[in-house]
N, C-alpha and C positions, 0 to 999 in steps of 0.2 A: 649483407648488413649482418656482422659478427654479433652484435650483441642486441635483440630487438626488443621495444619492449610494445605491451598494450596500455595504452591510456583507458581510464574509465572512470568515466563522469557518473556519478550517483547523487542526481537532484531530488531533494527530500524536501520535505512539509517545512524540519527546520532550520535545514542548511544545506549546503552543494557540496560532496565531499570527490574528492579527485586521486584515484590510484594507478601508479605507475607499477604494470607485475610486468617480471621479467620475464624470460621461458619455461625457467625453472618452476616457476605457479608464484614466487618468493615478492614482496611490496617492496620496491627500491626506493618510493617516494611517495610522501601523499603530503596535499593539502585541502583545505577546506575554509567555507564562506559561509556566515552566517546567513539566516532568512528571517526575517519578524512577520507575523502574523496584522491581521485587524480585525475587532468585530465590530463591524459599524454599526450592529441593531440586534436584537435576540434571533439565535439561530442563524446569523450570516458571518461567516467567516471568509476573509480574503486578502489576499497580496498580491504586492504590487511587481504585474508580471515584467516588467524594465528590472527592477529589483533581482527578480529572478533569475535574466539574462546576467547579469551585471555579476551575480554572485558564481554561476559557472565561468565566465572569463577568470574571475577574482582564484578561485580555487583552483583551475587549469595553471594560472601562472605562478602559483605559490609551489602548486608541486612539481611546475618543471623549468626551477629556480636555477639550479644548479646541473640538467640535462641535456644532452644535444638532441636539439630536436628531429634532427636524420634519424636518431638510434626508433623512432616511433613508428611500429608497422601499422598501426589502425588505432581507431577512435570508438567503444562502450559506450554506451548510453543505458545506464537504468535509468529510471523516473518514479514520479508519485504518477498517480492513475489517472482518478474520475474527476481532478482537476481540470478545469475549463478555461482555455482562455478566447477572446477575439482580438482580433489587429490586422491592419490595413496588409494587405499581401501585396499590397506596392511601395509601401516605405517600412513596411515591415513591424512597425511602430503598435503597440497594444491598443483599445480602443477604451478601456474599462480594466477593474482588475481581473484579477486571477478569482475564478470564484472554487474556494479550498471543496475534496471531496468533502471534509465536516458539513459544510455548508447544509442548512436546510430549508432554503428560502423554498423548496419546490413542493415543500409538504400536502398544499391545498390542491395545488394542481395534481399531483398524484393522488388524494382523495379524489380530484374530482374522475379520475381515467378510472380509477374501480369503479366509482357511481355509476359507470358508464357499460362496468364490467369488459376491462380493457386489459385489467391486471395478471387473467391467467394465461392470454394468447400473447400478450408481450413474454411474457416468465418462458413461456414455450419454445418463441422464434427464440431468445436472447440468452434464457439459462438463466436469467434473474431476475427478481421478485421487485414489482414495481414500487421502487425506494429514492427518496431524493437522493442520497449518497452518489448514484449513476447518473452519468455525466448527462444525457438526455434533456432532464427536466432542468438540470443547470444550463444548456443551452439556449432552450427553451425562453431561460427567465430574460438569458442576454438580450436575443435576440428581439424580445417583448419592448426592454426596456433603449436598443440602440437601435432598430432596427422593424418597426414595428408591421412596416407593411411585407415584411420581407423581400423589398425591393432590390437593396445594394447586396442582399448575401445571396439575392437569387440569382443575380447578375454578374457573380463573383469579385464585386467592390469588397467583399467582408469576409474574413478568414475563420473557421473557430478551430478549435482543436484541442486535442487532449492539449497536454505539458511536453511529452514526446514529438507532437506533430509541432507544434513554435518554435521547440529550441531545433527542429531541423529544418524547418523552413529558416530559421535567422541565421543556422551555422553553417547550412549547404544550398539555400536556394529551393529546397525542393518541397513539393508540399506532398507530404507523404504521413500516414497514420502507422504502425506498429501493429499486428494482428491481434496479440495479445491485451494491446493497451484500447483496442477498439471494439472487442468484446467487451471493455469493460463498460462501453459509451451506452448499452441497450440501445442503439441502433444500429448493431451491425447481428444478421442473422447466422446462428452456431455454423446454420448447416450449408450453409454456402464460401460464410468467409467474406463475404459483400457486403455494403453495405443495406441496407434493407429499405425497399422505396414505400411500404406499407407502414413502417415504422416510422421512415422518415417523415410521413404524411401524420400519422396521430402526434409525435411530436411538434410538426412544423417548423422541420427544419431543411433545409436544401441543399441538397447533396453538391450541389458547386461550392458551399462555403465546407467542403470537406475536400479533405485529400484522399489519393489513392490509399488503399490498403494493399500491405507488403509483406513478406516474410520478417522475423528476427531477424534472420542472416540479411534482410535488404531485396534486393539491391537499392542502395542506401547514395547518397551522392559524396560529395569531398571537400571536405572542413575548408571555411573561408574563412580571415580576417580571426581567427583566435587565438593570439600571439599566447607564448611563443610558439604557439604549434606552423610547423608549415604548411600553407596553403597546399593542398591536392593528396594531402591524409587525408585518405578513405575514413569514412563508418563501414565499421563490419558488423556490428551488431547494435540491436536495442531491444530491451524489455521492460515490461512495468516491472517496478522493484521489487514486488513479494513474490513476480514469475521468476526474478534474476536469484531472489536468494535460495529457494527451491531448486534451481538450475544449479547453483554454488552445492547444495549438498547431495548432487547425482540423484538430486529428488524423483528421476525418470525409473527409477524403479519401483514394483511394484512395494507396498506398503508400508511406505515411505510418508510418512504428513508433518509434515514441518510445519511451526509455527513461530511469528515474527512477532518479538517485543520493542513494536515502535512505540507511535503516538497515540497510532490504533494499533489494530493485531490482526493478522491475515491467519487463515487456519489453513493448507492447501493441501491438495496433495493428487496424484497423478488415476487419470480412467482412460478408460479405452469405448469413453464415448462420451458424444456431444450434449444427453441428456442429462439435465440437473439432478443433484440427488433433493432427497425431501425437504430436508431443513436446511440444505449449503445453495451456492452457488454453481450454475455452471460453467466454466471461461474456458478460454486456450490461454495454456500456459505458455506455448512458443511456437512458432513453424520453421521447419527449416526444409521444408519441402514435404514432408508427411507432418499431420497438424498432432499435437499433441494436447488433450484437453484436461481439466482439472476441474477436482470438485474443492472448492473453497467457501471458508466462511469469514466475513469481517466481520470486526468487533470497532467499534467507535471510537471507546474508548478505555486504554489501559497506561501508556505513559503518559499521556497528557492526563488523567486523572492524578499521577504522582506530582508532576508540574504544578497541577493546580493548590494542589491540598500544598507544598510547600510555596507557593505565592503565599495563599492562604494563611498560614502560619510566621510569616515571615522568615523560612529558612530556605536550607536548599534541597534540590530530591536528593542528593547524596546526606547528606546526614537525614531525611527523611526517612531512607531506606538503612540506615545505622540505627536509627532508634527502632524503627517496624522489625530488625531485626531478632530482638533481645525481647519485641514484647508478646503480649497476649490480647487479642482485642476487644477481651471481658467483655462481648456479646455483641459487641457494636459492629453493626453490618451496614456496608453502605452501595449502594446501587448507582454507578457513575452513570447515570442515563442524558449525558448533554446531549440534546437532541436525538434524543430515544435510544432504545439498544437496537443494538444490530443482530445479526446470525446466533444464536438458530433463531428466534423471534420476533424483527423483522417490525418492530414497533415503533414507527419513529412518533407516536403517542406517551410514550411514555416520559417520568420526569424522575430528575434525579432524588434522591431518600434515602437520608442516615438515620437509621435504628437500635435502639438498644443501648443510647446512651445517656450517662445519669453524670449527676454531681461528683462521682470521680475520676471520669472521663475524660483524660490529658493529651497529650500530642501524641504519646507514644501509643497507646488504644487506637486514636485516629489513623494513625502513619500503619498499622497492622490491616486498619480495615480495609484502607485503600491498598495496599499490597493483595490482602486477600480476595478483593475485586478483580483483579486480575485474573488470577486462579482460577475462581468462580467462572468468569464468562469463558474463560478459554479450555475449562473443561467441560463447561454446557454443548459447547461444539464438537470436543473430542469424542464426548456421548456418542453424538449421532454419526458422524462423518464411517464410510465404510471400509474395512479392508484396513484397519491399527495396525500395523506392525514393529513399527520403531517412531516415535516421536523425536524430533531431531528439533533446535532452539536455538533462536537467533533473534537480535538484534542490541539495542540497548540495555534494556531492563533483565536482559538473559543474564547479563553482567551478576546478577544478584542470587546469590547462590540460597539464602532462602525460599526466596520466591520459585526460585526451580525445584528445591523441594514440596515447597506449597504444593508447587502444580503434580508434580509425583504422587504425593498423598492424597489430595485430591480427588484426584482423574485416577488412583490406581495404576499407573502406567508409569514405565520406566522412560525415561527423559534424557535425551543425551544430547551434551552442550557443546557445541563447536568452538574451538578455538580462538574463530576470528571471529572480530564484529561487524566489519564491513562485507555480511553477504551479498547486500544486493549490488556490490560494486564489484566485486572478486566474480559471483554468478555471469554478469554481463562482459566482464574481461575471458572468463572460460569461455563462453562461447564463440567469444572474438577470439581466442588465441585459434578453436576450431579452426575458423575460418580461414586463419593464418598460417595453421599446420603447424604449432607450438605445440602440440599434445595431443592426445589421443582420450578419447571417451575412457578408458579403463585406465591413463594414468589419474583423470579428474575421480573417475568413482575410489582407486586407492588415497587419494588426497583428501576426499570428504570421509573418508572413514576412516584418518589419523589423529589418534591426540583427542579423543572424545572424552569429554569430563562425564561420570554417568551418577545422575540421581536416582536411585529406586525408594518406594512407598515401602514405608513404614508404619503408617496409621492403620491402628487393626479396624475393622469391618464399621464397629458401633460409633465411632468418631467422627468415619466420615459420612456417614449417614445423618449425624447429626447436623455436622457441620453443612451438607447441601440441604438439611431441609429447612435453617434456618435461611438461609442465603433464596430457597427459591418463597423463602412465603415474603421474603422482603422485596424481590421481586416482582412475586407479585401485587404486592404493594403499589409500587411503581408505575405498572402498566396502568393498573385502576383506579387512580389517583389523576394520571396522564388524560384517562378517557376520561372524569370525570370533571377536571377542569375547563375540560373543550366542550 
């Protein structure tokens, strides 16, 4: 093959993207297909699983429309992580909508388990706090609704999995889950890298409903029925989207903290231990024979806050960011606790709060408060992650210069922004290219360090302390009101 490509498919919350990456690491073609969400009730967030698969097919067809498919050496997948799908393993058809990682239907179940004293042991085994964001509670809810006796799932008649498992089954026929994605389910032991029988019992999820756990470089099956890609094209790499972004930053190097500004945000750094940090999650970043662990903090609503406010004000996210760039919040503070707050607080009962506004508060002040809420939330996480040397930023919102400068000022750190905005897809492509022998880790490190835009802090300490005090005061109110309301 004279000019081999890697086809990287990034299946995200709001869209599926496909990138064709050549042997020099350049993007030769792109494809994209949108994906909608539905909100059938308070705290419920779902997606059409069949539409998700259709979006993968559409993005791939769009990307390869002018490409000879014989030049594609292999496929890489990057996927949204904690979201859960239940499907018939024979027909491949979903039996219910996808339950999104944002969904909060597991709140009461989580509270019961905490009341039974299960929380600390679950965290010890999985590295994850007992929280509705993770997959196990969603799986339990799907089974309660569609297989309450567990007879069907226990006999292999119903499959459950994260998005990577669903796509791999649909596109290759294999029943496997990549280890990094499996580590986000709260059903896998970090110590063993396998499904944990005691945890499966706690959440009442039959092992037979889950595929085997495999490394991030497989072995995976071969593609079938993903036109115009040739049947038999190998899947070379699979990563969770946040893990893939860290890989694209060459984040295996100590001291690099990756902040992804997407619908929500993931802040992640590698560690040599599977033990969780005090205020962050322990997770598997990837495994290619040797397992790489990470500390990660997850924030539920960052980009989603901007789109919510844009919808509310009848404008676009782009116009809202333009409004925010030259505005002062005027003392207005927004805590976007849609479904609670994530790291480092992990308070599912917190409620959204808008404070400090008055008759003079306008669209520009609200826009600025929304932007500041992103920087404050990420800043709270950066303050508790150990070993910080450099913050590297990616994701759609990272394109906002005002936000990147605000992040540097709020956190008193230098922020480096990559010129590339499709980091999850690129990270998965990078791992696949290593498998195909297209490049080396040294080349990937040089690529990650090129053309970075640097944002250095400029705020004086007094201003920073005052801004953080205002934020934390409002955050405390959001948490207190949530406890009171329930």
